[in-house]
N, C-alpha and C positions, 0 to 999 in steps of 0.2 A: 611568334611575331618578331619583327625586326624593324630596322629603318633602312630605306633604300633611297638612293639619289642617282639620277642619270642625266648627263648633259651630252647631247648628240648633235654633231654637225656644227661645232663651235669654230669661230674664226680666231680664237686665241691660240697662242703657241701651246704645245703639249705641256711645257713646264708651268706656264701660268694657269692653264686649265686644271692641272693637278692641284695646284695650290688653292685655287678657288673651290674646287670640288671638296677637298678635305676640310676647308673652313666651313662650308655650308653643311657638309655632312655632320660636323660636330654639333650643329644646332638640334639634331635629332638623335644624338648619342644616348639619350635617356631610353630610347626604344631598344637599344642593343648594347648594353654595357659590357658584354662578355668578350667581344673582339671586333675588329673592323678590317675590311679588305677593300682593295682597289684593283680595277682592271682598266687599263687605258690603251687606246689604239688610235694614234693620229689625232683626229679632231673630236673624238668621243671618249667618254669615261663613265664607268659605273662604280659606285661605292656601296658598301654594305656595312651596317652597324648590327652586329649579331647578338641576339638573345638565344642562347643555346638551349634547346628543348629536346630535340631528336638528334642522334649521332653527335654526341658532344665532342668526340675526339677528331673526327675527320670531316665534319660538315660545314667548315668555314666557307664563306662566299666572298666574291663571285665564284660560281661554279663554271667549269670549263668542260667542253666535250673532249673526245679522244685526242684530236690533233690541235686542240686549244685555239680553234678558229671561231668558236661561238662561246660567248660569255653570258652569264645569267645571274641577276640579282633578284631575290625573292623576299617578300614580306608575307609570312603566313605558313600554312600547313597544307599538305596534300594527303588526304586520308586514304585514298585508294592507290597510294604509291607502290605498294607491294604487287598489286595486280599489274600495274603499268610496267614495273621493273621486270616481272616475269615475261610479259608480252614482248618487250624489246630484247631481252636476253635470248628468248626462244628463236628470234629471227636470225641469230648468229652474226649480226652486223654491228652490234654495240657491246661495249664494255662499260662497267661502272667503276668510278674511282672512289666513291664514298658510299655510306649508307644513308645519306640525306634523303628525306622524303621529297625534296624538290628536284633532285637530279634527273628523274624521268622526263621533266619538261624539255630538257635539252634534246633528248632522243626523239621525243614526240615531234618536236620542231623539225629535226632532221628527216623524219619519215613523212610528215604531213604538211610541212610548211606552216602557214599561218592558221590553218583550219583544224586545230586540235584542241582548242581551249575548252570546248564543251565536254571533252572526255575527262577533264579534271574534276574530282570531287574534293572540295576543300574550301578554305577561306584564304584568299591570296591576292596579292598584287605583285606583278613582276615586270621586269624589263629585260629583254633578250637582245643582244647585239651580235650580228653576223659580220665578221671582218672580211669574209670573202666577197660578199655582195654589198658591203657597207650599208646594210639595212638593219632595221630594228623592229621589234614587236613589243607592245605593252598591253597588259590585260588586267582586269579587276574581277573579283569573284562575283557570282550572280546577284547577291543582295547588297554587297558593299560592306560586309563585315569588317574588311580591312581597308583602311583609308589609302587614297592615292590622288595626287594632284598632277595636272599637266600644265605646262607653261611654254611660252614662246619668247625667245630672246630677240634683241634688236638686230642681231646678225643673222637671223633666220634659224638659229638653233632651236631644238626641241628639248624640253626639260621635263623630268618626272621626279616626284618626291613623295615620301610618305606623309609629310605634313607641309602645310602652306608656308610655314616660316622659313623653309629652305628655298622658296622661290620668289617671295614677295619683293625682294630688293633688286632682283636682276632681270625679271621677266616683264615685258611690256604688257603681257596679257597672260592670265592663268585662270584655271577653274578646277572644280572637283571633277575627277575622271568618272564618267558614268558607270555604275555597276553593270555587270552582265555584258560588257563590251570589250572589244580589243581595238587597238589603234596601231596601224602598220605604216611604216615609211613608204611602202609600195603604193598605198592608196591615199594616205594622209586624211583619213576620215574614220569616225567611230563606226564600228560594225557590231551590231548586237548579235551575239552568239547564243544567248540564253533565251529560248523561246518556248516556255511551257504553255500549256493551254490556259492556265489561270492568268497569265500575264496580260492577256487581252480582255480580262474581266468576264470571260464566258462563264455563265452560271452552270454548275455541274448538274447532271441528271439525278433523278431520285435513286436512292438506295436505302436499304433497311438500316435501322439503328444498330442492329447486331453486326452487320457487315462493317459499318463505320467504326464501331468499337474495336473490333479485331484488327483492322488495318492501322488504326492510330497507335494502339498498344505495341504491336510488333515493330512498326517503323520507327517509333520514337526510342524504343529500347536500343535498336541498332544505332541510331544517331548518337545516343549518349555513349555507348561502348566504343564507337569509332573514335570519339574525341578523348578517350583515355590513353591514346597513343602518346607516350612521352618517356624520357629517360631521366626525369628529375622529380623532386618532391612536388606534389600537386594537391589541390583541394577543391572545395566547392564554396561559392558564395551563397550563404543561406540566410534569407530574410524571414523564413517561416511562412511565407506565402505559398500558394499552390505550385508555381512554376519552379522556383529554386528548390523546393522540397521534393518535387518529383525527380528532378535531376539528381539530387543528393541520394534519394532512395534507390534509384537505379544504379548509380555509381557505387553505392555502398554494397549492393548485392554482388557486384562484379569485382570489386576491389580485391577481395580475398582470393579470387580465382586467378588473378593476374600472375603471369610468370615472365621472367626476362626472355627476350627474343632468343630462340634457339636453345633454351635451357628449360629444365623442369623446376628450377628453384624459384621461390616466391619473388615477386617484384620488389624493388628497392623500397617502395613506399606503399605497403599493402593496406595499412589502416587509413581510412578516409579522414581528412581534416576538414572541418567546416569553419566558416568565418562570418561574423555578423558585426554590424556597427550601428550605433544610434545615440541619441541624447539619452541621458539617464531616464529610465522607466519608459523608453519608447515602445510602441506596440510590437515592432519587429523583434526586439530583444527577447521578450518573453516567449513569443511564438517560435522563434528560432531555437531557443533553449529546449522547448518541449520536443521539437522535431529531432534535434541532435540526440537527446536522451533516448527517444524511441528508436532511432537508427543506430545508436552506439558509435557516433562519430567522435573524434577528438575535437571538441568544440572550443572555439576561441571567440570571446566577446569583447568588443572594444567600445569605448565612449568617446564622444567629442562634445565640445560646448558650442553654443551659438557664436560666441566671440571668436573661438578658434576658426570656425567656418568663415566668418566675415573676414578675418585676417588673411585667409588663404585665397580669397576671391581673385585677386590679380594673377596669382600663380595658376589657379584653375582655368581662368579664361585664356591665359597664355598657352596652356597645354591643349585646351579644347578647341581654340580658334573659332569660337562662336559667342554670340551674346543672347542666344535664345534663353528665355526665362526658365522654361521647364528643364532644359538640359543642364543649366548651371545649378539649379536647385538640387537635382538628383546626382550630379557628378561630384559635388563637393564631398559628401560622405564617402562615395566610392573612391575618391582620390585619397582620403585619409586611410581608408581600409586597405587600399593597395600598398601604401607605405608600410603599414603594420605587417601585412602578409610578406612583403619582400624582406623585412627585417627578421622574419622567422625562417628564412631560407627557402620559401616556396616560390616557384617561378611560373606555375600554370594553375588556373582555376577554371572550373566549369560554372556557367552562369545561365540564367533563365530568360534572357532577352528574346523577344520575338513571339512569345506565346500569345500575348494580348492582341497582336496584329493578326496572327493566323486564326485565332479562335474568337475574335471579337470580345476581348476581355475587359476593355476599358468600360467604366460604368456608363458612359454615354451611349454605348451600344444597346442599352435597354430602350432607347428611344428610336431605334431603327424602324422605318416605316414598313419595310417588307423584307423578305428573305433575299430578294434580288439586290436591294440597296445595301443590305447587311454584307453580302458577299463582295459587292463592288467596293465598299468601304474597306474591307479587309485587304483587298488587292491594292488599293491606293496606299494604305498604311504600310504594307510590306515594301512596296516600291519606294517609299520615302524613308525607310528605316536607316539608310546610310547617313541621313542628315541628323538623326536623333539618337535612338537607343544604341545603334551600332557605333556611332561617333563617340557617344558617352562611354560605353563599355570599353572600347578600344583605347581611347586617348587618356581616360582617367586612370586606367590600370597601367598602360605602357609608359605613363609619366614616371613610374618607378620600376620599369623593366619587369612587369608581371603580365603574362598573356592570359586573356579571357577567351574561352571557347564557348560557343553558343549552339547547342544541339538542336534547338527549335528551328534554326535556320539552315540545317542540313538540306541540301537541295532535293535529296530523295524523299525525306520526310515532308518537305514543303509540297512536293508534287502529290504525295499521298493525302496530306491534310487539306489541301486546297481543291481536291477532287471530291471531298465530302459534301453531300447535299447540305446547303446552308440551313435547311430547316432544322437540322440536328444541332446547329450552333446558336440558334435564336435564344433570346432570353425569355421566351414564352413557349410553352408546350403546345401540342396540336389542339388542345382545348382552349388555348388562350390564357392559361394560368401562368403567372410569373414564375420564373425559375432562375437559379444562379447563373451568372455569366460563366462561359467556358464549361457549360454542363457536359458536353460530349467528352471533353478531355477528362474531367473529373470521373465520369461514369466509366471511362475506359480503364482506369486504374483502381476502380472499386472492386474488391475481391470478395468471393464467397467461399464457403466450405473451409477446408483445412489449410489452404494457402495463407501464409502470413501476409497481412495487408501491407501494401506499399506504404500507406500512411494512415494514421488514425482519422476517423471521420471529422474530428474537430479541425484538422488541417486540410483534408481533402475538400471540405466544403466551406473553408474560410473565405469570406468575401474579399474582393480586391482592395488592396491599399497601394496607391502609387508610392514608389520608392521614397520620394521626397516627403510624403506624409508619414510613411511607416517608420522612418528614422526618428520621428518625434514631431508632433503637430506644432510645437513652438519654434521649430526650425524655419518654416515658411513665415510665420508671424514675425520672427526675429529679423529675417531678411527684409521684410516690408518695413518694419520699424526703422531699421538702419538706413534704408533708402530714403525714407521720409526725412530723416535727420541730415542726410548728405545732399539731398537735392531740394533746394528752396522752392517755394511757390513761384517766385519770380523767374527762376531758371526754367521750371517746368512750363510756365506760361509761354516761354519762347522756344518750346520743344521743336516746333516745325522750322524754326530758324537755325537752331543748332544742328538738327538732323532732318533736312527736307526730304531725304529719301528714307523709306522704311521708318517713319516717325514713331518713336516709342509711345505706347498708350498709357503707361503707368510710370510712377517714379522708380519702381524697381527695375523696369526695363530700361529707363533712362540711365540709371546708375550703371548697369552692366554695359550698356552701349558706350558710355563715356570711357570706361576702362578699356574696352575693346579697341576703340578708336585711338587711344594712346599707344597701344601695342601694335595694332594693325591698321594704320591709317590708309585711306584711299578707297575708291570705288571698287576696285578689283577685289580687295579683301572683303568688303561689305557684301558683295554679290555672291560670295560662297556660303552665306548664312541663310538658313531657312527657319521657320517658326512652327512649333507644335501647338495646334489649337483644336479643341474638340469640334466634331462636325455637327452633332445634334445635341450639344451640351446645354445644361441648364444655366451655364455661365461660361464666359469666355476665358475665365481663369482655368488653367489645366489641372489644378489640384483636384484629386479625387473627391475631397470633401465638398468642393463647389458643385459637383454634379447632382447631389441630393438624391441619390438612389441607394436605398438601404433595404435589404430584404430581411424580414423577420424569421423566415423559415430557412433551413439549411439545405433543403432538397427541392 
């Protein structure tokens, strides 16, 4: 991951444009502390703040094609870059200047024009500028794992940036760039390139449980292994829950097998390091400790206090660019953990985001009225991930220059998992008996016979804890108590006067909104924010505790 900024078609002089671009790019330098680069051509400029993960020596950006007429700035990783590289080398028409996983994008554009984006497998946001035609192309990955914003200047210029803070003062209008789309100067409209069957909420046809189990297991292992592509120290975020533990288990199995590219020697970082954070005696800490011991990872456990979390809220909101209650609750511990991880010299971590959306893992899914509605809710949740878990995972880690990779959102795995008959995902079996959420995922990694289990049953069948609960129940209680002391009854009674649009429903929401408005004032900033609310919940509060679903059995 990195930070990108592009200003295209500006009326300012090249010298003034460069000064402005460098100043604005510095606002997102936390995303790429390793190096920065600039490409300018007349009325357009691209900048790049680099976090070096792949090709440390020659992968600086913006990248250029052979005759340096096309420039590219990318935030993200292309996991099928080797196959693309071989494809364009075999044509005999292209040469490569670097080993960067992003360079094939240049040659894909030369070959295909704007219609190549769906051939990319990865998490990315990029802007490409063609000096010969004075045209540009911008795109964002299918789910929105990587953030991107688009804005329009008073002079008719078009702007792109990894974070809103680089656009908010200069654009008359701006918005989040829709995932799974590209935007070209040739059409000046968003074109959806990502069109899987599940996207239109089509309910998959019946298949046997055995077929579903095999497909899930094989596809997810491939997704995890593909995301181990890096040339730097890496690790896993390990909460001790099902999702992060499965990622850690698969990664640990493959870590010792890794070799450096083109060599037989072991990789630089063969032993897997795992990281967890929580209040003292938090549920996640004990669970993560047990998983780490079972997997044999080099485990690192950190604590924070409620007061430290409260002190960090303005910084967290500044980085997140949201006032959504759920996102802030869960992001603050992740923000602290990322700082600790970076201090240890680690630059990339694997994480378990996306599983609950794909498999209906939130506790409110126990209340789904039918398999059809269950599947449609999964589709809706996945399509909204860029506003919530993807935003949290990316911005809270990149605040400290740490890249989080999310294998559950691999596009090939998504197409496999979302083609599973939702009857296998339901929280009731065919006889109507209650069963654990994400049953089919748990069952896919349950082993028999001589094979070493991926995880012990106590972890494989552990019930869902939302991250903001798992780091310590007193965390949410402490936030509510603090908001109660900071927002008077008189102020809250005038809530609709202070905030007539998207009026906060609680003092906690009021408190976050007030901080956000101080940092990001104005309607345009406010309209980039969305809210996470359970669909069939027992309570409007997103905390897992509030859903009142607890199974006594583990199977």
